[in-house]
C-alpha positions in Angstrom: -24.0 28.3 -12.2 -22.0 28.3 -8.9 -18.3 28.6 -8.6 -16.1 25.5 -8.2 -14.7 24.9 -4.7 -11.5 22.9 -4.4 -12.0 22.5 -0.7 -15.5 21.1 -1.2 -14.2 18.7 -3.9 -11.4 17.3 -1.7 -13.7 17.1 1.4 -16.3 15.4 -0.7 -13.7 12.7 -1.7 -12.9 11.9 1.8 -16.6 12.0 2.9 -17.4 9.5 0.1 -14.6 7.1 1.2 -15.6 7.2 4.8 -19.3 6.7 4.1 -18.7 3.7 1.8 -16.5 2.1 4.4 -19.0 2.9 7.2 -21.8 1.4 5.1 -19.9 -1.8 4.4 -19.1 -2.2 8.2 -22.6 -1.7 9.3 -24.6 -3.6 6.6 -22.4 -6.6 5.5 -22.5 -9.5 8.1 -20.2 -12.0 6.5 -16.7 -11.2 7.4 -15.2 -12.3 4.1 -17.7 -10.2 2.1 -17.2 -7.3 4.4 -13.4 -7.6 4.0 -13.5 -7.9 0.1 -15.7 -4.9 -0.1 -13.4 -2.8 2.1 -10.5 -3.8 0.1 -12.3 -2.8 -3.0 -13.0 0.7 -1.8 -9.3 1.4 -1.0 -8.0 -0.2 -4.3 -10.5 1.8 -6.3 -9.4 5.0 -4.5 -5.8 4.4 -5.5 -6.6 3.4 -9.0 -8.7 6.5 -9.6 -6.4 9.1 -8.1 -2.8 7.8 -8.3 -1.0 8.5 -11.6 -1.5 5.9 -14.3 2.0 4.5 -13.8 0.7 2.9 -10.6 -1.9 0.2 -10.3 -3.6 -1.1 -7.0 -4.9 -4.7 -6.5 -5.4 -7.5 -4.1 -2.5 -9.8 -5.0 0.3 -12.2 -4.1 3.9 -11.1 -4.6 6.5 -13.5 -5.9 10.3 -13.4 -6.4 12.7 -15.0 -9.0 13.4 -17.8 -6.5 9.8 -18.9 -6.5 8.9 -17.6 -3.0 5.4 -16.0 -2.6 4.2 -13.6 0.0 1.0 -13.9 1.9 -2.0 -12.6 0.0 -2.0 -8.8 0.3 -5.2 -6.8 0.5 -3.8 -3.7 -1.3 -0.6 -3.8 -3.5 0.5 -0.6 -5.3 2.8 -1.6 -8.1 4.3 -0.4 -11.3 2.4 -0.7 -14.7 4.7 1.4 -16.7 7.9 -0.6 -16.7 6.8 -4.0 -15.3 7.1 -6.7 -18.0 4.5 -9.1 -16.7 1.7 -9.4 -14.1 0.2 -12.9 -14.0 -3.7 -13.0 -13.8 -5.5 -16.3 -13.6 -9.1 -17.1 -12.2 -9.3 -13.8 -10.4 -5.9 -14.2 -8.7 -3.1 -11.7 -9.4 0.7 -12.4 -9.0 3.1 -9.5 -9.1 6.9 -9.7 -9.3 8.6 -8.4 -6.2 10.6 -5.8 -8.2 7.3 -4.1 -9.3 6.0 -3.3 -5.8 5.8 0.2 -4.3 3.7 -0.3 -1.4 1.5 -3.0 0.4 -1.4 -2.4 2.9 -3.6 -4.7 5.1 -7.2 -3.5 5.1 -9.3 -4.0 8.2 -12.4 -2.7 9.8 -10.7 -1.3 12.9 -7.2 -0.6 14.2 -6.2 -2.6 17.3 -3.0 -4.4 18.5 -3.8 -7.7 16.7 -4.5 -6.0 13.3 -1.3 -3.9 13.6 0.7 -7.1 14.3 -1.1 -8.9 11.4 -0.3 -6.0 9.0 3.3 -6.1 10.2 3.4 -9.8 9.4 2.0 -9.2 5.9 4.4 -6.4 5.1 7.3 -8.6 6.2 6.3 -11.4 3.9 6.8 -9.0 0.9 9.9 -7.2 2.1 11.7 -10.5 2.6 11.5 -11.5 -1.0 14.4 -11.2 -3.3 14.4 -8.4 -5.8 16.7 -8.2 -8.8 18.0 -5.0 -10.5 20.0 -4.9 -13.8 22.1 -2.3 -15.3 20.1 0.1 -17.6 21.3 0.4 -21.2 21.1 3.9 -22.9 22.3 5.6 -26.1 25.7 6.3 -24.7 26.4 3.2 -22.7 25.0 1.7 -19.5 23.8 3.1 -16.2 24.7 1.2 -13.2 21.9 -1.1 -11.6 19.4 1.1 -9.7 19.4 0.6 -6.0 16.3 -1.0 -4.6 13.6 1.4 -3.5 11.9 0.9 -0.2 8.6 -1.0 -0.2 6.2 1.0 2.0 3.8 -0.9 4.3 0.7 0.1 6.2 -2.8 -0.4 7.6 -6.1 0.9 6.4 -9.2 1.0 8.5 -12.4 3.0 9.0 -12.3 3.0 12.8 -10.2 2.2 15.9 -10.8 0.1 19.0 -8.5 2.5 20.9 -9.5 5.6 22.7 -8.1 7.9 21.6 -8.0 6.3 18.1 -4.5 7.6 17.2 -3.0 7.9 20.7 -0.2 6.2 22.6 -1.7 2.7 22.3 -1.4 3.0 18.5 2.1 4.4 18.7 3.2 1.7 21.0 1.9 -1.0 18.7 3.6 0.5 15.8 6.9 0.8 17.5 7.0 -3.0 18.0 7.6 -3.2 14.3 11.2 -2.5 13.2 13.1 -3.1 10.0 11.0 -5.4 7.7 8.1 -5.3 10.1 7.7 -1.5 10.2 4.5 0.2 9.0 5.1 3.5 7.3 1.6 4.6 6.8 -2.0 4.1 8.1 -5.4 5.7 7.7 -8.2 5.5 10.1 -10.8 7.1 7.9 -13.1 8.4 10.7 -10.3 9.8 12.8 -7.0 10.5 11.1 -3.8 9.0 9.6 -0.2 8.4 10.5 3.1 8.4 8.4 6.8 8.2 9.2 8.7 11.5 8.6 11.3 11.2 5.9 14.2 12.7 7.9 13.6 11.5 11.4 11.8 8.3 10.5 9.6 9.1 13.6 5.8 8.7 13.4 3.7 11.8 12.6 0.1 11.6 13.8 -2.5 13.8 12.0 -6.1 13.9 13.4 -9.2 15.3 11.7 -8.3 17.0 8.4 -10.4 14.8 6.2 -8.2 11.9 6.7 -8.7 9.8 3.6 -7.8 12.6 1.2 -5.0 13.9 3.3 -3.6 10.4 3.6 -3.9 9.9 -0.2 -1.8 13.1 -0.8 0.9 12.1 1.7 1.2 8.7 0.2 1.5 10.2 -3.3 4.2 12.6 -2.2 6.2 9.7 -0.8 5.8 7.7 -3.9 7.0 10.5 -6.1 10.2 10.8 -4.1 10.8 7.1 -4.0 11.5 7.1 -7.8 11.0 4.2 -10.2 11.2 0.5 -9.6 14.5 -1.2 -10.7 15.0 -3.0 -14.1 13.8 -6.6 -13.4 16.0 -9.5 -14.5 13.6 -11.4 -16.6 16.0 -14.3 -17.1 16.0 -15.0 -13.4 12.3 -15.7 -13.7 12.5 -17.6 -16.8 14.9 -20.1 -15.4 11.8 -21.8 -13.9 10.8 -22.9 -17.5 14.1 -25.0 -17.8 13.6 -28.5 -16.6 
């Protein structure tokens, strides 16, 4: 029996993701079917390899004032402390307080798709999030500050040449504040992320992008902490006529 190789295991994970995305792009003609399949690949990746406290789904996000986001292809949200996630006829609705990250999934990266992803991310970040004080055995901790909601774009390829060059950076820099994209993966070529200290974009090419991106995202999620304690009464007020 041969020896295990961690390098081969991690490389194989990327190769599998890239191949699945490439197959979807080449073989599925209907745009809706192609989009659903691509979203499924990314959501499955996150559900298999992120810790169990996280869950990833295509969903709408809602706040306690009844405002909904646009439909988001990939929502990474809390399943350990979130008191409710609404599912009905295949549709998933997640309270804004439970969200860690949101991504738009496309076949290729280009200016239109970057702008569209920025719009989707903004529709989530603009929602109101509650945060209650946390009771404990010795008293009460103050309400937890809201954590940042990460946003990004996931594709298999790019319309730009080079795929992660100045054209991509210029498109990304058009998004500021609630529009800003923090992460992105172009599975055939590389990935990008914002540096924690400088908040500038770091571009990584080659390096088995899907796996490297997954590890970078996980590292940021670890340091972002836990979602705030949701104010359930703010949501239940909708039950009062």
